[in-house]
N, C-alpha and C positions, 0 to 999 in steps of 0.2 A: 328536620330529619333526625331520628333516633340515633344514639351512639352506642356501640357495643365495644367492651374491652375484651380484647382477644389474647388468650394465653397460647401462643404458638411459637415454638423454638426453631422453626424453619423459616428464614426470610421468604425463600421462593415460594413456599407453599402459602404464606400469608399474603403475598402479592396476588396469587391466583384467587384466594378467598375474597380479597378486596375487589378483584375485577368482576366477581360475580354479584357483589352486594350491591344492588341497584336502588335499594330502599333504606339503607342506613349507612352511617359512617363507622367503619371498622377501625379501631385504634389498637395497635400492638402494645401489650405491656412489655416494658423494659426492665429487667432487673438492675438493682444497684449493685455496689461492690461487695456487700456482705449480707448475711442472712437477716441480721436485726434491721439494717436499714431498708432492705427489700420488703421485709414484712410490714414495716411501718408505711412505706410507700404503697404497699398493696391496700392497707387499711385505709389510707387517705384517699385513694382511687375510689374504692368500693363506697365509702361513706360521703363522697363528694355529691352524690346524687346526679351526676353527669350522665350516668349510663342507664339504659333500658334493660340491658342484658349482659351477662358475662358468656363468653364461648371458650370452651377448654379443649384443647387437643389431648387426647388420652395417653398420648406418648410425649412426655416432656424430657426425654433423656439428654437432649442437647443443651438444656440449660445447665450451666455451671453452678448457679447459686442453689444450694441444697433446699431452701425453704419454697422455692417454686415447684411445688409437687401438687399432684391432683387432690390428694386428701386435704392438704392445707387449703387450696382454693374452693374446694367444696365446703369445707368447714366455715370458711369466712362468709361465702355465699349464703349459707344456711343461717348462721348467726345474725346476719343483717338483712335477711329476707330479699336477698337479691336473686332473680331468676338466672338460671344457669343452664346452657345447653352444652352437650359435649359430643365431639366427633372422633372418628378414628382417622389417624394417619398411616394405618396399615395398609398402604397401597404404594405401588412403584410407578414411576413414570418413565419410560423408556424414550430414548431419542425419536423413535418414530411416533410417540404419543400414545401407545398403547398401555392398558392398565391391568394390574393384577390386584384384586380387592379382597378383603376379608370377608367373612361370612356377615351377611346382613343381620345386625342385631335385633333382637326380638324382646326388647325391653321396655314394653308400654304399660305393663301393669302396675299400679301403685303398690308400693311395699316390695316390688320384686326388682333386684339390682338397682336400687335406688330410683326407681321410675318415678316415686313421688317427689323426689327432690332435685330433679334434673329431667332434662329433655335429651334423649339419645338420638342422634341423627343417623340417617341411613348410611352405613359405611361402603355402600356400592356406589355412591355418587362421585362425581369429580368434584375438585377443589372449588371450581366456579359455581357448581350446583350447590354445594355446601354453603358457600358464601351467600348465593341468593337465598337460601333457606334461612340462614342465620339472620339476614336482614328482613326477611318476612316475619320471623319470630320477634324480632325487636319491635317491628311496627304493630304486631299484635299487643304485645305487652304495654306499648304506649297507649294503644287504643284503650285497653282495660283501664289504665291508669287515668285516663281522661274522663272516664265514667265514674270511677270509684273515688269520688271526692266528698267531702262531709255534707255539703248542701244538695247533693244530687242523690245519694244513695238512701232508698228506703230499705232497711235491713231485710225484712222479709221477701223482698222482691230483687235482691241484688243480682242473682244469677239470670233471672229473666230480663232485667234491665240491660244487663251486658250483652246477652246473647240476641236480644230482640225477639224473644221467643213469642211465636203466635200462640195465642190462648188456648188453641185445640191441641198444641204440643207440649203444654207445661207439665202435666202429669208424666208424660213419657220422659221428659228431661229430668224431672225430680227423681226417677228411678235410678239415674246414674249417680246421684248423690249418695245414696245407700252405701254404706261401708267406706265413704270418704268424709269423714266428720270435719277434716281441716278445711273444707270448702265452705261450711256453714257455721263454724265457731271460731271466733277471734277474740283475742285478748291482749292486754298490755298498754303501753303508751300509745296515744292516738296516732302519732306519726307512725310507729311501727305496726300498728295495728292496720292502717291502710296500706303500707308496704306488703305486709304479710297477706293481706286480701288480694292485692294485685297479682303476687307471686303465685299464691295458691290456687286462685281461679284460673290463672293462665296455665299452669301445670294441669289442671284438671281439664280444662278445654282441649288441650294438645295430646295429653297422655290417655284420656279417659273418653271424652265425649267424641272427638273426631274419628279415632282409628277403628272404633266398634260400632258397625252399622246397627242402628236401632231407631233413635230420635232423628239423627241426621244420616243421609246416605250419600256416599260418593258415587262416581259415575257407574261403576260396576254393580253395586248394591241397589242403586235406584233402578237400573234396567232389570236386574232380577226381581226386584219387588214389583215392578210393572209387568213383569213376564215377557219382555221383549229383548231381542238380541242386541248386541253393541252397535250394530250398523243402524238398526231402527232407532234406538235411542239417540244416537249421534244426529241422525237426520231430523229428529223431532224435538230435541232439547230446547229449541227456541220457543216451544209452546209451553215450557215448564218454568220460564223465568220467574213468575210470580211466587214460586215455591223455593226459590235458592236463598240460602243462608247468607245473610249479609252483616253478621257480627264479626268480632275480633278473629284473627288468624284466617279470614276467608281467603287471602292470598296464597295459603297453603294448597289450595285446590277448591274445586267447585263441589259443594254439598247442597243437598236438597232436604227441605223439611218433610219427612215422611207422611205427616198428617195433612200438609198442604198438597201433596201429590194426590192423597185420598180425596181431598176436596176438589181438585181440578178433575179428577175422574168423574166424581159424582155430579159436578155441575154440568158436565156435558152430558149427562143422562146414560153414562156407560156403566158397566159393572167391573171392568178391569182394564188395565193398561192396554192391552191388545186391542179392544174395541176404541179406546181413546185415539190411539195412533191411527187406526184405520179411519176415524172420523176426521183427520186431518190429511186424508188422501195418501197416506204413506203406505208403501210396501212393508208389511209387518214380517220380521222374523222373530220366531220365538226364542226365549231365552233357554239355552240347553246347557247341561252339565259339561264341563271341560273334560271329563272322563268317559262320556258316552252321550247318546243322544235323547236321554231323559230330560224332562223339564227341570230347569235349575230353580231351587228355592233358598239356597244359602250362599254365603260367601266365605272363602277360606281365610282364616285369620293369617295364615303363614304366606300365602302367594297373592291373596286377593282374587283368586279365580271363582267362577261360579261353580257350584255344586248341587248335585241332586240329592233327594232324601237317602237314596241307596248309598251313595259315597261320602256323605256327610255324616260325621260323628261328633257328639257334644264334646266339649273340652272340659276336662277336671281340673281346671285351674280357675284363678280369680278372673271373672268377667263382670263388667257392670250388668246390673239386673236387667236394664232395658234392652241389652245387645242380643236381641233374640234372633237376629240374622246371621250370627257368627257360628261357624263350625270349622272343622278341619277334616282333611282325608285321614284314614286311619293311621297310617305310618306317621303323618305329620303330628297327630295328636299324641302319639306314643313318645315322639321325640320331644315335644314340648313338655309333656308331663314329667319326663326324666330330668330335664333341666331347670324347669321352673317349679 
C-alpha cells in the first residue's frame, strides 16, 4: 500500500482524511521544536523514498513552526521531484454535519496557478472524499513508478506503455503532449531522471489528459460523443467495457478511449451511437443541451454539463490540442478568461 506524507495542521481534519483513504496509508507530518530541525526533518522524510505522494493543506496557519509553509513544501517537492497534491481547508463543519465550501478551484491548465507542479483537488468535497482522492492519486503514481524502470521503458514509447494506449488512439494522445515538453524530455542523474519522469507523467495524466475530453472521455463526454442521453448511456455502458481506460489513475473515475468507442460502433455495422444502443435493444434517449433541447455536441469545462453548438463557445485559454470536445457557456468563458 503506498504511503502519503500529509501536511495538515488540524488533527480532527487529518483523521477524517485518513478515514476516507482506503487505498493508501496517510502519515501526518509532525514539526519539531524549531525551524532548522523541522526543515531537516522535512528533507529526510522527502528524501527517504518512503512516500508516493505529498498532500498539502493550503491553509497551515495552525502550525507554530514557521518553516512549515506551503511555499517551502512546494519548493522541496519540486527540488526532489516528489508529486504533490493540494487541497483546500476553507470549509466548516457544523454540529449537524452540514458544510460551507469555498469555490471549486479551476486550476487544471499546466502553467496556470502552479497546475504543472501540483494537483489541485476539488474544494467542494468532504474530508473523507478528499482522503479517498489522495489515496487514489498515490496508487496512480505508484503504478506509474512500477512501469518507469530502467529495464522496461523504451524512451520513444514511454507514455503509450504507461497508458496502455490502443494503437488507434496514439496520435490523439500525442496531441496532448504538444506544449508540455516536461513530459517528453528528461535529464539529470538517472535516479532523479526516473523520479522526475514519474512525477511529470503523473501530473500530465491527471492535470492534462483526464480532465479535457478528447482522447479519453468521462461518462458525460462519452454519452455526448455517442449522441445519447445519460440514462441510455448508463443502461448500456456494460456493452462498452472493452473501450475502458485501464491505465494509471483509473480509480479517479471511469474513462473510455474515444477511438475504441468508434471501433465498437463500426464493428456492429452502425453509423453512430444511437444505432449502436438501439442494436442492444435499449430505449434510446438523445443527448441534449443542458440549456435547451438541441442536440448536445460538447462538454462544459466548468460544470461538466452537455452543451449544444448554440450555447457552447470556444475557450481562449490554454487547452490541450486534442481536447476538441471542450467548450463553455458564454458567461463561463468570460469568467475563466478574466481569471486565467
